[in-house]
C-alpha positions as CSV (number, residue, x, y, z in Angstrom):
1,X,-16.5,14.3,-5.2
2,X,-13.5,16.2,-6.7
3,X,-14.4,14.9,-10.2
4,X,-18.0,16.1,-9.7
5,X,-16.8,19.4,-8.5
6,X,-14.4,20.1,-11.4
7,X,-16.0,18.0,-14.2
8,X,-19.7,17.8,-13.6
9,X,-21.4,15.2,-15.8
10,X,-18.2,13.3,-16.5
11,X,-18.8,9.6,-16.7
12,X,-16.5,7.6,-14.4
13,X,-15.5,3.9,-14.9
14,X,-13.2,1.9,-12.6
15,X,-11.2,-0.6,-14.7
16,X,-11.9,-4.2,-13.7
17,X,-12.4,-7.6,-15.4
18,X,-14.8,-7.4,-18.3
19,X,-14.0,-3.8,-19.4
20,X,-12.8,-3.1,-22.9
21,X,-12.4,0.7,-22.9
22,X,-15.4,1.2,-25.1
23,X,-16.0,5.0,-25.0
24,X,-19.5,6.3,-24.3
25,X,-20.5,9.7,-25.7
26,X,-19.4,12.7,-23.6
27,X,-16.6,13.2,-21.1
28,X,-15.3,9.9,-19.7
29,X,-12.8,9.1,-17.0
30,X,-11.2,5.7,-16.4
31,X,-9.7,5.0,-13.0
32,X,-7.3,2.1,-12.7
33,X,-4.8,0.4,-10.5
34,X,-1.4,-0.5,-12.0
35,X,-2.4,-4.2,-11.6
36,X,-5.5,-3.8,-13.7
37,X,-3.6,-1.9,-16.4
38,X,-1.2,-4.9,-16.5
39,X,-4.1,-7.3,-16.7
40,X,-5.7,-5.4,-19.5
41,X,-2.4,-4.9,-21.4
42,X,-3.8,-6.7,-24.5
43,X,-6.5,-4.0,-24.9
44,X,-4.3,-1.0,-24.4
45,X,-3.0,-0.7,-28.0
46,X,-6.6,-0.4,-29.2
47,X,-7.6,2.4,-26.8
48,X,-7.0,6.1,-27.3
49,X,-7.1,8.6,-24.4
50,X,-7.0,12.4,-24.2
51,X,-5.0,12.3,-21.0
52,X,-3.1,9.7,-19.0
53,X,-2.2,10.6,-15.5
54,X,0.0,8.3,-13.5
55,X,-0.2,8.8,-9.8
56,X,2.6,7.4,-7.6
57,X,4.5,7.1,-10.9
58,X,7.5,5.6,-9.2
59,X,5.7,2.3,-9.7
60,X,7.0,2.4,-13.3
61,X,10.6,3.0,-12.5
62,X,11.8,-0.5,-13.5
63,X,11.9,-0.5,-17.3
64,X,11.6,-4.4,-17.4
65,X,8.5,-4.6,-15.1
66,X,5.2,-5.8,-16.7
67,X,3.4,-2.8,-15.2
68,X,5.9,-0.4,-16.8
69,X,5.5,-2.2,-20.2
70,X,1.7,-1.9,-19.9
71,X,1.9,1.8,-19.2
72,X,4.2,2.3,-22.2
73,X,1.3,0.9,-24.4
74,X,-1.1,3.7,-23.3
75,X,-1.9,6.0,-26.2
76,X,-2.7,9.5,-25.2
77,X,-2.5,13.1,-26.5
78,X,-1.2,14.2,-23.1
79,X,0.7,12.4,-20.3
80,X,1.4,13.4,-16.8
81,X,3.3,11.6,-14.0
82,X,2.9,12.5,-10.4
83,X,5.4,11.3,-7.9
84,X,7.1,12.5,-4.7
85,X,10.1,10.3,-5.5
86,X,11.2,10.6,-9.1
87,X,14.6,9.2,-8.2
88,X,14.7,6.5,-5.6
89,X,17.7,4.4,-6.2
90,X,19.3,5.1,-9.6
91,X,19.2,7.5,-12.5
92,X,17.5,4.8,-14.6
93,X,14.3,5.6,-12.5
94,X,14.1,9.1,-14.0
95,X,14.9,7.7,-17.5
96,X,12.0,5.3,-17.3
97,X,9.6,8.0,-16.1
98,X,10.6,10.3,-19.0
99,X,10.5,7.4,-21.5
100,X,6.8,7.3,-20.6
101,X,6.3,11.1,-20.6
102,X,8.5,12.2,-23.5
103,X,10.1,9.2,-25.3
104,X,13.6,10.1,-26.5
105,X,14.2,13.1,-24.2
106,X,17.0,11.3,-22.3
107,X,18.1,9.2,-25.3
108,X,17.9,5.4,-25.7
109,X,18.4,3.3,-22.7
110,X,21.7,1.7,-23.9
111,X,23.3,5.2,-24.3
112,X,21.8,6.5,-21.1
113,X,23.2,3.5,-19.1
114,X,26.5,3.8,-20.9
115,X,26.8,7.4,-19.7
116,X,26.3,6.2,-16.1
117,X,29.6,4.4,-16.3
118,X,31.5,7.2,-18.1
119,X,30.5,10.4,-16.3
120,X,31.1,11.3,-12.7
121,X,27.8,10.9,-10.9
122,X,27.6,14.5,-9.8
123,X,28.1,15.8,-13.4
124,X,25.6,13.3,-14.7
125,X,23.0,14.3,-12.1
126,X,23.4,18.0,-13.1
127,X,23.1,17.2,-16.8
128,X,19.8,15.2,-16.1
129,X,18.4,17.9,-13.9
130,X,19.1,20.5,-16.6
131,X,17.4,18.4,-19.3
132,X,14.3,17.7,-17.3
133,X,13.9,21.0,-15.5
134,X,11.5,22.6,-18.0
135,X,9.1,19.6,-17.5
136,X,9.2,19.2,-13.8
137,X,7.1,21.0,-11.2
138,X,8.6,20.5,-7.8
139,X,6.6,21.8,-4.9
140,X,7.3,21.5,-1.2
141,X,4.9,21.1,1.7
142,X,5.6,24.8,2.5
143,X,4.3,25.7,-1.1
144,X,1.1,23.8,-1.0
145,X,0.2,23.3,2.6
146,X,1.5,26.3,4.5
147,X,-1.1,25.7,7.3
148,X,0.8,22.6,8.4
149,X,3.2,22.9,11.2
150,X,6.9,22.2,10.6
151,X,8.0,18.6,10.5
152,X,9.0,17.2,13.9
153,X,11.3,14.2,14.2
154,X,11.6,12.3,17.4
155,X,14.1,9.4,17.8
156,X,12.4,6.9,20.1
157,X,14.7,4.1,21.2
158,X,12.9,0.7,21.6
159,X,15.0,-1.7,23.6
160,X,14.8,-5.4,22.6
161,X,13.1,-7.8,24.8
162,X,15.2,-10.7,26.2
163,X,13.7,-13.1,23.7
164,X,14.4,-10.7,20.8
165,X,18.0,-10.2,22.0
166,X,18.6,-14.0,22.2
167,X,17.2,-14.5,18.7
168,X,19.2,-11.6,17.3
169,X,22.4,-13.0,18.8
170,X,21.6,-16.5,17.5
171,X,21.0,-15.2,14.0
172,X,24.1,-13.1,14.1
173,X,26.3,-16.1,15.2
174,X,24.8,-18.3,12.5
175,X,25.4,-15.6,9.9
176,X,29.0,-15.2,10.9
177,X,29.6,-18.9,10.9
178,X,28.1,-19.4,7.4
179,X,30.1,-16.4,6.1
């Protein structure tokens, strides 16, 4: 419905087995899961796109993953990555996203990882934030959904049943003995 609203007449294709990215005349939009991109990896170097938009882009945070390698093969004039968690576990997550978006901005992987050992993490984080700041749009719930009430957190304690407690104690003892 949103595509029809903003791009009426745009042809929509969902990537699945048997597709080969043959473009039909007129505006065309391909929708794909990361799994289907990986499965169609051998066709990606032949296809040219105007835009590639990765939603939930944290799925390509591991530079060695097959999905990440498939996404790197996408040829497009413009690239966007949407994620609520650009940095989950390590600075390499951000490096991988920007290798997709703007190859070379954060340097080659070997030098980037080498700087992780050399610099204090706080200084390194500030350097990376400064480098990527012009290319990042960070919005909060307050900015985009002001009609929503403030977040409410409730800690709800759920006591273990007798059976769960017995199993927990058994596993704990086994773990300590094997350690």
